[in-house]
N, C-alpha and C positions, 0 to 999 in steps of 0.2 A: 568699284574701285575709283570711278571718275569723280565721286563725291569726295574723295580724299584730298587733302592738300597736295599740291604739285611736288614738294620735296618728298613726301612720303610715298607718292606714287613711283617716283623715280627710284626710290630705295627698294620698293617691293619688285619692280621690273628687273632691276639689277641682280637682285638675290635669285629670282626665278631663272634668269638666263645663266647665272653662275652654276646653278644646280643642274640645268640641262647640259652645260658644257662639260660636266663631269663625265660625258660620254656614255650615259646610260648605266654607268657602274652602279649608281644609286638605285636605279630601277631594279637592276639585277639583285642588288642587296636586299631591297624590300621584298621581292619575290622569294628569295632564299629564306628571309626571316620568316615570311608567311608559312612556307613549307615546313620550316623548322617547328613552328608551333603546332601544325597539324600532326607532324611526326611525334612530337612530345605528347599530344593528347593520346595518340594511338598507343604509344608505349605506356603511358599512364593507365589507359584502359586495360591493357594486357597485364600489367603488374597488379592491377586491382582484381582482375579476374583470376590470376594465379594465386594471389594471396588471401582473398576473401572467399570463404566457402559457407554457404548455407545449406544445412542438411536437413532432410526430413527426420522424424524421430522414430525410434523402435519402441513400441509399447511393452510395458512389463507383460510377463506371461500370465501373472495372476495378481489380483488386487483385493484388499478388503477395505471397507469403511466402517469403522467403529465395530469391527469384528464380523461384519456382514459381508459376504462375498459380492464382488462387483462382477456382473455376468459378461465378461469380456468375450465370450463365445458369440455374442450378438453383434451384428454388423453396425447397427446404429450406436450401440454403446461404445464400441472401439472408435468410431469416427467422431463421436461427441467428445470423448476423452482426448483423442488426438488434437482436436481443435484447441481445447483449453491448454494442453501441454505446449503446443506451438505458440499460442498467444503469450503465455507466461515465460517461455524460454526465450523468445525473440523480443519481448519487451524488457530488455536487460536491465535498464535503469530501475524500473519499478520492482523487479524481482530481486535485484541486488539489495535495494533498500529493505525489502521484506525480510531477506536473510539477516541483515544488520539488526533491524529492529527486533526480530524474533529472539535474538540472543539476549536482548534486554528484558523482554516481557514474558517470554514463555516460561521461565522458571515460576514467575508468580502465577500465571494463568494455570499452568499444570497443577500446582499445589491446590488451587481453588477447585479445579475439575475433580481432582482426586478426592478431596474432602467431601465434595457434593455428589460423588458417585456418577460422574459423567465421563464418557470415553475421551480419552486424550486427543483423539482426531478432531474433536469439536473445537480445539484451539485454532484451527485454521479458518473458522468462520470469522474471527476477529481480523485475520489477514485480508480475506477477500472483501469484507465489509468496509473496512476503514484503512487498510495498510498499516494497522497498529498505530494510528494517529487519531487525535481528536477532531475529526471532521464533522461537518453538518451538511447533510444532503439537501437538495432543492425542496424536498418534501418536509424537511425539519427533523429527520432522524439524526441522532446526535451521538457523538462519542465513539469509543473504540468498538462498541457492539451495536451501534447504530439503533438506539431505542427512540421510538416516538414518545412524546412526554406522557401521554396517557398510559401507554404500555409500561414505560419505566416506573411510574408511580404504582401501577397495579402489581408490579413484581418487586416492590419494597424499596424503591429509590426515592429519595427526596429531591424534588425538582421545583425550584422557584428562582426568583431573581437574584438571590445571594448565594444559594447552594444548589448545584446541579450535579447530582451523583452519577448521571450518565458519563461524566468526564472522569470518574474515579475508577481506575482500572480494576482494583480488587472488588468493589462493590458492584460495579456493572457486570463483572464476570459472574458473580453470585446470582445476579438477576437473570443473566442469560442461561445459567444452569437451571433456574427454576423454570424458565420457559421451555427449554429443551426437555427436561424431565417430564413436564406435563405433556409434551407432544409424544414422547415415547410411551408414557402410560396410556395415551389414547390410541395410538397406532400400532404399538409393539414393533416399531421399526425406527431406527436412528436416522436412516436416510429420509424418511417421511417427516420425522421431527425436524430435521434440518430444513427440509423443503418448507415446512410450516413456518419456520423462522423468516423465511423470505415472503411467502404468500399469504401467511395467516392460516389459522386452523379452519376458519370458514371456507377459505378458498381451496384448501386441500380436501375438506369434507365434500364440497361440491363436485370436485373432479372424481373422487372415489365413487360417489354414488352415480355420477353420469356414466363413467367408464367401467364400472363394475370390476375394478382391479384393486389390489391392495399393496402394490409394490411400486416404489418410485420409478424404477427402471421400465415399467410397463406403461406409464401414464403419458399422455399428450398434454403438455402444459405450456403456458405462455413462455416466450423466449427467455426471460430473465430466470424464471424458476426452473425451466428445462435445463438451463446451463449451470444452475446453482451448485448442485452436489458435485457435478464434474469439475467445476472451478475449485472447490475445496479439495477434491482428491488430487487434482493437478498440482496445486500448490503444496500440498502434503508430500508428493512425490519429488518435487524439485527441491524442496528445502531439506527433505530427508536424505537425498542422494544428489547433491548439487553437481558433482563432477560428471555424472552421467549426462547431465544436460548442458555441460560446458561452462559451469560457474566454478571459479577457483578462488576461494576466500581463505585468507589466513586468519588465525584466532584473533590476531591483533586488528584486523580490519573490522571486526564486529563491534556492535555497541554494547558495552558492559552495562549491567544493571547499576542504577544510581546508588551511590553510597550515602545513606541517610540515617538520621536520628529522628526521633519523634518528640512532640510536645502536645499535651492535651489542652484543649480550650473548652471551658465549661460556661463562660459568660460571653458578654458582647465584646467586640473588638472594634474600637472607634476608627482606627486607621491601620490597615494591614501593612502599609509601608513602615509605620513606626514599629509594629511587631516584628517585621523582618529585620530592621535595623537593630532592635534590642536583642535579637537572636544571632546577631553576628552575620547577617546575610543581607540581601536586597530584595525589593519587591519583585523584580523580574525572576529571580530564582525561586522565590516563594511560590509564584504563580506557575512556573515550570513544573515544580514538584506537586503542586496542588491546583490543577486546573479546574477542579470542581468548585473552588471559591470564585464566584462569578462577578463580584463587586470589589471595591476597595475597602469595604468594611464588612462587619458580620454583626447583625442585630441580635441573633440568637434569642428571641423573646421566650422560647420554650425551655431555655437552659439545657440544651442538649450537649452532649460531650463529643467533640470532634477531635480526631487525631490528625495533626498536621505534620507533614514531612518537612524536615530541614536538612540542609547538606551536612554530612558528617565530614570528619577529617579526611583529606585525600579525595574529596569530591571532584575536584577539577583535574585530577591526575589522570582520569580517563584510563584506569587500568584495564588491560585487555582481558577478554574472557578467558578464564582458566581452562587448561586442558582437562 
């Protein structure tokens, strides 16, 4: 304070004395205020504890996966399933988004699975793999069904700098069906077919030979594959019966399927933005509906026919899912 100018030192001293001459009332007030904050914190904590409840879950009495019984009589099976149900129940934002996106994409996926002869339960692979979004993993697995480039091409997808059908919901679902049917033909078990989708058939073959068992629920596997089928089952249970797990969604909260029309392209397209404008839309919406178009042009040297989705009338109305 001594370094301050004399008039300012005088003002500060005067102010401090004036505060002290208030007879301690200010000090009492400050103490009371401090106590008030503590009481408020305690009340807040009590209100939080009274109003917020976290419950353990009750497991279903019986479960099937793709028509195959899940052996819930086994201790480790119950505990592994319990873990995945808890993770997905209490990761509410992620599971709510899964509910919403499922309403948009499941009708298309279910139609493909039925046509390809694959059990409907396999649709939940796309949920746990990508959250029904076109993501790219650190390893390079891409799209709704998370195909690596070589695997995608092997199962009938076009993958290059301009067209990447791993981002095409219908075509990538067909490719996934081919992979899963091949696994089922090899193992005679949809659970093992699903495990091979994660680990690869070579990895599954190695563990079957090493452990001399032929049932997914009997195998000791790496952490990711050991959780894989349980994650699928848990997401199936929660989306199938959301209120049992505390999720309350109205039909209008769900994401409705896109309202679209189609146009076929048989030649090159110099500029996709020009195509979009000519079709009464914009480049952003064109790419939203056709994420498999990976550049701003399409060379199409082989003269292939591509079906491009465009917004139909009422596209932006976001009509709710029908009852």
